[in-house]
Each structure stands twice: as C-alpha cells, then as structure tokens.
VOGU-3710 file (C-alpha; in Angstrom, 3 decimals, decimal comma):
1> midlhgrhll> 257,878/155,473/84,729  256,430/151,931/84,194  253,404/151,490/86,676  253,316/147,890/87,438  250,528/147,961/89,827  246,401/147,723/88,970  245,437/147,459/85,284  249,101/147,808/83,285  250,406/144,415/85,401  247,627/142,237/83,723
11> plllgltlca> 248,010/142,886/80,249  251,931/142,466/80,722  251,325/139,317/82,509  249,029/138,039/79,525  251,768/139,219/76,971  254,552/137,311/78,804  252,098/133,912/79,724  251,317/133,882/75,946  254,826/134,641/74,672  255,642/131,705/76,785
21> gcgespypel> 254,880/129,240/74,107  256,247/131,114/71,210  258,708/128,834/69,042  257,761/125,906/71,181  257,358/122,706/68,294  253,849/121,342/67,624  255,179/118,260/67,694  254,711/116,443/70,942  258,080/114,486/70,606  261,269/115,031/68,301
31> fpasgtitld> 263,965/112,868/67,625  267,164/114,093/66,272  268,016/111,927/62,770  271,264/112,313/61,031  273,333/110,151/58,834  275,008/109,705/55,534  274,351/109,171/52,116  276,851/107,518/49,549  276,753/106,962/45,681  278,756/104,285/44,614
41> gapldgatva> 281,307/104,659/48,189  281,555/108,529/47,482  279,608/110,973/49,217  276,547/112,272/47,891  276,495/116,489/48,079  273,709/118,438/47,463  270,745/115,620/48,062  267,925/116,317/49,370  266,491/113,333/51,740  263,375/112,971/52,820
51> fipsksnqmq> 261,851/110,153/55,718  257,830/109,829/54,699  255,904/108,429/56,690  254,937/104,763/55,852  251,345/105,187/57,815  249,448/108,111/56,666  248,127/108,161/60,746  251,870/109,593/61,330  253,005/112,979/61,639  254,235/115,006/58,848
61> psygytdpdg> 257,342/113,936/57,106  261,237/115,389/57,553  263,644/116,724/55,248  267,591/117,424/55,228  269,923/117,865/52,489  273,416/116,261/52,115  276,604/118,590/52,694  279,880/117,301/50,766  281,005/114,802/53,225  277,038/113,351/52,022
71> kyelktpegy> 275,865/114,057/55,919  272,539/115,494/56,681  270,354/116,300/59,760  266,023/116,273/59,449  264,155/119,165/59,955  260,634/119,013/60,250  259,265/121,441/57,436  258,571/123,694/59,956  262,262/123,998/60,422  262,475/122,198/63,791
81> ggvspgeyri> 265,284/119,677/64,078  264,727/115,970/64,166  261,956/113,234/63,185  258,297/112,176/65,045  258,761/108,425/66,057  257,436/106,265/63,440  258,302/104,432/60,492  259,283/106,141/57,329  260,634/105,722/53,779  263,460/107,297/52,903
91> viskivmpdg> 263,538/109,544/49,598  266,778/110,463/47,995  266,867/113,361/45,137  269,397/115,104/43,575  268,150/117,503/39,874  270,380/117,914/37,624  271,146/119,865/34,486  270,434/117,700/31,533  273,822/117,134/31,170  274,295/116,433/34,573
101> spvppgsqtg> 275,984/119,274/35,666  274,654/121,010/39,182  271,240/123,506/38,648  272,271/126,882/38,872  271,331/128,672/42,084  268,191/130,448/41,410  266,967/127,998/38,670  263,617/126,842/38,602  264,249/122,546/38,195  260,646/121,557/36,679
111> gaegdesipy> 259,759/120,058/33,764  262,199/118,930/30,976  265,053/122,038/32,504  266,064/119,286/35,133  267,010/115,210/35,490  266,342/113,211/38,649  270,370/111,493/38,866  269,325/109,358/41,834  268,690/105,529/40,179  265,341/104,335/40,765
121> phsdpratsn> 263,753/103,065/43,147  265,708/105,442/45,828  264,309/108,213/44,333  260,901/107,102/44,548  258,784/107,729/47,842  256,225/104,555/46,190  259,150/102,192/44,901  261,983/102,960/47,758  263,290/99,643/49,995  264,715/102,737/52,277
131> vavvaegsdv> 263,315/102,175/55,467  264,444/103,803/59,072  262,233/103,382/62,385  262,907/106,044/64,187  262,018/106,044/68,316  264,250/107,325/71,145  267,830/106,356/70,545  268,157/105,417/67,222  269,126/108,188/65,249  271,849/107,537/62,716
141> fdvaivsiqe> 270,330/106,339/58,857  272,740/105,878/56,429  271,847/104,661/53,081  274,726/103,409/50,358  273,305/103,669/46,823  274,553/101,890/43,997  274,118/103,296/40,612  273,325/101,138/37,570  276,391/101,128/36,019  278,143/100,030/39,184
151> qkrgr> 276,050/97,004/39,331  276,067/96,112/36,222  280,026/95,868/36,066  279,446/93,808/39,672  280,095/95,808/42,102
//
C-alpha cells in the first residue's frame, strides 16, 4: 500500500515536477520547415538537406532527408521538429559510390569510397547561394538544382 501522507508525498511530487520538463525542446522557438528538392526537374531521393546558420550567433543547424518525392522535413540535431528563426544557408548533399550507384546501407562513405553527386555550389556550405529566412509562417523552402550537363544544354 502506498502512503501518500507525510514524507512519502514529497519525493513523489518532486519526481513529478522534475519530469514535467522531460522531453521539452531546449530551443526557445522552433518553426516547422519543409520543402522539395529537385535535380534537373526530377525529385531528388536520398539527399541530406542542411540549414546552416548564416550568422554565428544563431541557434544550431537543422537537418532533413529527402524521400522518393524529393520532400524533406527539418529537425534539430537532437531530433526536435523544426528550425529556429533566422537566416540560413541551404546545403544539399548526396554521397554516391564512384560508379554513381547508391551507397549500400551501413557503408562508411569517407575518403575515396564515396563521391558527392550534387553540383557545386549547392553542396558547399561556404559557396551555396540557396538562402532561407525562417520566421513564423514561412515554412516551405523548395530548391531546384540544375546539373552542369543540363546547364550546358541550355535548360
């Protein structure tokens, strides 16, 4: 039988109070952010989308992964949905095997094993021209990438 009187009640209340903050985001404000990434007009599957803060005093970056329809949703590094308000550089990366095939699940893609398949400057955090300003109500950030081959064809 549980005694809810006297000294047994205080630890219970303290435990409940401490757990009230469990799972809360450490970020003061997060806004949902999503979009679609296309490459030469087709949805880009299996790419990493990173929102990197443009200013060093901003919060953490947020990340997402594109699905077969090229759609992504951003999360913080800790897994909370959304992104803090501010200006971000959008960096898109997709590592493939040297023959262009997808990287096998569980494979390490460092060094010569994997190649970046997204054309410069979209995959370079310092050079990308893709910018997003995240604020309340601005939650869709689409990026259309044109490959070098398509640029040469005049598309």
